[in-house]
N, C-alpha and C positions, 0 to 999 in steps of 0.2 A: 504494500500500500504506500502511496506517495507520502512524504513528510507533510504534516499539517502546515497550512499557510495562513490560517486565521489567527492572528496574535492573541485575541481574547481567549481562545480555547486553551492555549498554554497558560495564560495568566490565571485562569480560574481552576485549572485541573487539580492543583494541590489542595485547595480549600474544599473542593467537592469530594475528593478522595478521602480527606480527613473526616468530613461529615459522615460519609457512609460507613467508614471504619468505626467511628464512635457509636453510631446508632446500631450497627450490626452486633457490636460487642455487648451493648446494653440489652439487645433483644433476647439473648440467652437461649437460643434454640439449639437442638442437637446439631452436630457438625453435618450430618447427612441432610438436614433440612435447612441449614443456614443459607441466607441469601448469597448471591454471587457478588462478592465485594469487587467493585471496579478499581483498577489501578489508574495511575495518572495517564498512562499511554492510552488506555481504553477511553477515558473521559475526553482526552484531547482529540483523539482520532474521530470519535463519533460526533462530537460537537463540530469539528471542522467539516466533516462531510455534510452534516445537517445544515450548517450555515451556507455553504456554497450552493447546496441544493435549493435553499430558500430564495436565492436570487435568480434562479432559472424560471422559465415559463414553459408550461406544457399545454399546447393548444390555447395559448393566451392566458392561462390561469396560473397564479402563484401556487406552488405546492404547499399543502399542509399535511404533515406526516408526524407520527410519533414512533420513536425508536426505543425498544426495551432491550437491555443488555442481560441476556440469559440464554443458556443452551436450549435446544428444542426439547430435550428430555425433561426439563424442569417446568415446561409450560403445559398447562391443562388445555385440552381441546385445541391443540396446535394444528394449524394448516401448514404442512411442510412442503416446500418446493422440491421437485425431483432433482433439480440442479441448483446448487447454491449460487447466490448472486454476490459478486464482489461489491463491498461497500464503497460507494462513490456518489458524487453529486448527480451525475447524469442518470444513473440507475434509480436513485431515490426520487428524482423528479418524474421519471417515467412511471414508476409504480404508485406514486402518491394518490392518484385519483381512486385507486382501489381500496385505500385504507384511510381516507380522510374523515370518515364518520367517527364520532366520539367513541372511545373505548376500544378501538382496534389499533394494535401496535405491530410494527415490523420487528421481528426477533433478530437481534444481532449477537454474534458470538465470534470467538477468535480461536483459530488453530495455528500454532506456531506464531508467526508474526503477522498473519493475515486476518483481517476482519471480513466477515461475510454476513449476508442476510439469508437466513434459513427458511423464513416463512412468516406467518402472521399468528397472533394470539390475541384473545380478548381478556385473558386472565394473567396477571402478573403477581408474583409473590410480594410479601412485605419487603420493603427496603431494596427493591429492584430498581436499578438506575433507569430512569425514563427521561428521554430528551425529546421535547415536542417543538416542532416548528409551528409557531403561532401566526406569523406573517413574514414578509420579506425582511430578512435581517434580524428577526425577533425570535429568540429561542428561550425555552424554560427548562431548567433541570429540576426534576421532581421525583418523588417516590410516595408509596403508601406506608403508613405506620403499621398497618395490619391488612391481611388479605381482604379484598373487596371494600376496604375503607376508602375514605376520601384521600385524594392526593394532596400533598403539601409541597410547597415550592422550596427549593434549595438555593437556586440562583436564577437570575434573569439576565440575558445578554441581548443587547440591542446595538448592533454595529460595534463601535468601540467602547460602549458603556457597559459596565458590569455592576450588577447589584447582587450581593451575596446576603441572603436572608440571615438576620441576627436572631438566633434562638433565644437570646437573653433579652429580646425586645419586650418580654412580658414584665421586666423589672421596672418599667416606667410607672409612676404613681397612678394607682387606681386603674390599672390596665383592664379594659373590658374582656370578659370571658370569650367574646367572639374573636378578638385578636389572638388570644391564647390558643384557641382552637385552630385558627388559620396558620399559626406558626407550627403547630403539630409537634411540640416538644415531647420527648419520650416520657418525661416525668409528669405529664399532665393528661387528664382523661380526655377522651374524645367528647366533643360538645354534644349535649343533649338538649331537649326542650327548645326554648326560644332561641338559644344561641345556634343550634344546628339549623334551624329554619332560617335564621338571618344570614348564615353563610350561604345557603342556597339562594336566598333572595338577592344577596349582593351580587353573586355571579350572574343571576338572571337579569338584574338591572343593568349590568355592564354590557350584556349581550345585545340589548335592543338599541344601544348606541345613541339614544336621544338625550341622555342625561336625565336626572330626576332626584327627588327627595323622598325618602321613606322615614316617617316619624313613628317611633314605638313608644306608646304611653302606658301608664299603669291601668289595669282594668279597674272598674268601679269608681273611677274619678273623672270628673268633667273639667278639671282645672285647666286642661289644655285649651279649652275654648277661649280662655282669657288672652291667648296668644295668637289667635287667628281672626281673620276678617269674617264677620257674620252679616247676614245669613250665609250658610254654606251652600254653594251652588250644586255641589255633587255630594251631599250628605247621603248616607246609606241607612235606611231604616226598614226593617230591623237590620242590625249589623250582619254583614255577609260572613258566614261561619263555616264554609266548606273546609277550609284548612284546619280550623279548630276541631271540627268533627273528625277529620282524618287523623289528627295527632292524638286523639283519644282512643283510636283503634290500635290494639297491640300489634296487629299484623297488617297494617295498611299497605296497599300496593304502592311500591316506589314510583311507578309511572303516574298513578293518580296524584301522589304527593307532588311530583314535579309539575304536573299540569296545573295544580292549584297554586303553586308558588309562581309559575310563569304568568298565570292570570293576574295575580296581584302585582307582580313586578311590571306587567304591562301597563297598569294604571299609572305608574310613576312617569311614564312617557308624556302624560298630559301635563300641561303647564300648571305649576303649583305642587303642593306636597300631598302624598298619600299617607293616611294615618291609620295605623292598626294598634291594637292593644297587645299586651304581653300574653294574651290567650289566643292570639292569631285572628281575632275578629277584625274585619275591615270596617272602619267607621266612616271614612270619607276620602275623596281624592280631589285633585284640582284645588287644593286649599291654599289660600293666600296667608302667609305668615306676617304677623305684625308684632311690634314691641308691646309687651304688657304694660298697661297704664302704671306709671310710677317707677318703672324699671329703667336703669341706665342703659344707654346703647353700648353694645359690645364693641370695643375699640381694637382689642388684640386677643389672640388665643395662643396657647402653647401648642407647638407642632412637633410631632415625632414621626419617624418612619423606621420600622424594624429592619433596617439594612445596616450591615457592617460599615463603620466609618461615618454613619449619619449622626448628627448632633442635634439636640433639642434646640429649637429656636422659638422666638416669640414674633408673631407676624399678625398683620391685619387679616381678617377673614377674606377680604377681596383679593389679597395676594395669593390665596389658595385656588381661586377660580371664579370669582365674581359673585353675583347676587344670590345664587343658590347657597353658597357657602356662608355668606353674611346672614341670610335668613335662618339657616340651620343653626349657626352659632348663637344667634339671638334667642331662638326657641329653646335651646338646651340651657342657656343662661337663665331664662325665665322659668323653665319647667325642668327642675334639676333631677327629677326621676325619669326623665325621658332620654331616649337615644335617637340620634339623627344619622341616617346613612345617606351620603350624597355621591351620586355618580355624575361625572363630567362627560361631555360628548367625546372628549379625546381619550377616554378610558381611565382617567384618574379616579380614585375612589377614596373617600374620607369618611371616617366614623367620628362624630362629635359626641362627647360625653362630658358631663360635669365631673370634675375631680375634687372631692371634698378635701383631700390633703393639700392640694395646690390652691384651693378656693379660686379655681379658674376653669374656663372652658378648655378642654384638651381635644385637639384634632389629631387623630391617628390616621396617617396615610398608609393605606394597605393595598394599593393597586399591584404592587410587586407580588403580593400573596394570592391574587385572584386570577392571574393569567392562566 
């Protein structure tokens, strides 16, 4: 295989290798079942091939492909090619249309010094290296913490920009459980309840690409009405409870859950905010946020991003993205038990939450965790 020529691949390889080694050691599975730990050469070579493939076009379309580093014998329900394909940008771009649907991965392995693609799989074990081409020049390195669990991001590469996710990002004051779940630390439980739903909701909000605000308020309280313009044009009565009913079912169909989440996330594309309570009932959408009477205007917020090398800063809400961010910050300042999720049209995603320790609105930038 040719030597990698994408500089960011080499720059990130050591950090990614160390991440997987640390997690696999903590996993504590028997040697026969332990995940396939990637070395720096594997990380660098697969990222390099994926990056150059992302810049190609096949029938006018940019390839979107996911690569999983594991042998065919460790994949369940593997579709194995009769002849292996040498790992390279041209081959990946050619095969990409067959595997661009979510959940399908090209299996990559190495014999000797040569990497090859052996086929496809829908199932990857915990802590299996996965490299996904999201868009031209945009790659995400990820893995699952448990089989069939959600993916957590390790690093994001966009051209010459590298973001390595900081697992210690949960140490910021009053870090929301939703952020902890997205970080996927091995010493933290997988999100359940409202936090799990909000992770799905955030991903769905980003996908529609129109930007939007989702406000989560406590059930049984109407104090949020003091911070919105009334009468509400799109109030929902009685509250829409499909998602709430699904979450009460012990064996709810995941497809039904996804459809319910997507339906609510779709409401956020309408100008204004969508409001749900922490029992998942939809209360209104297209809501205009206003400053509560007697409350001061939010001038600044604390901003953090769980990325290595990132430092906390204090900024005006408008510096984060405009009127949506200003409105969300004001709402959380005035309604301190609420959470605001804000998606920008350019893919940025921010969670606003009041921090009792800081006595300040805290903006958690999490777009690197949602790709």
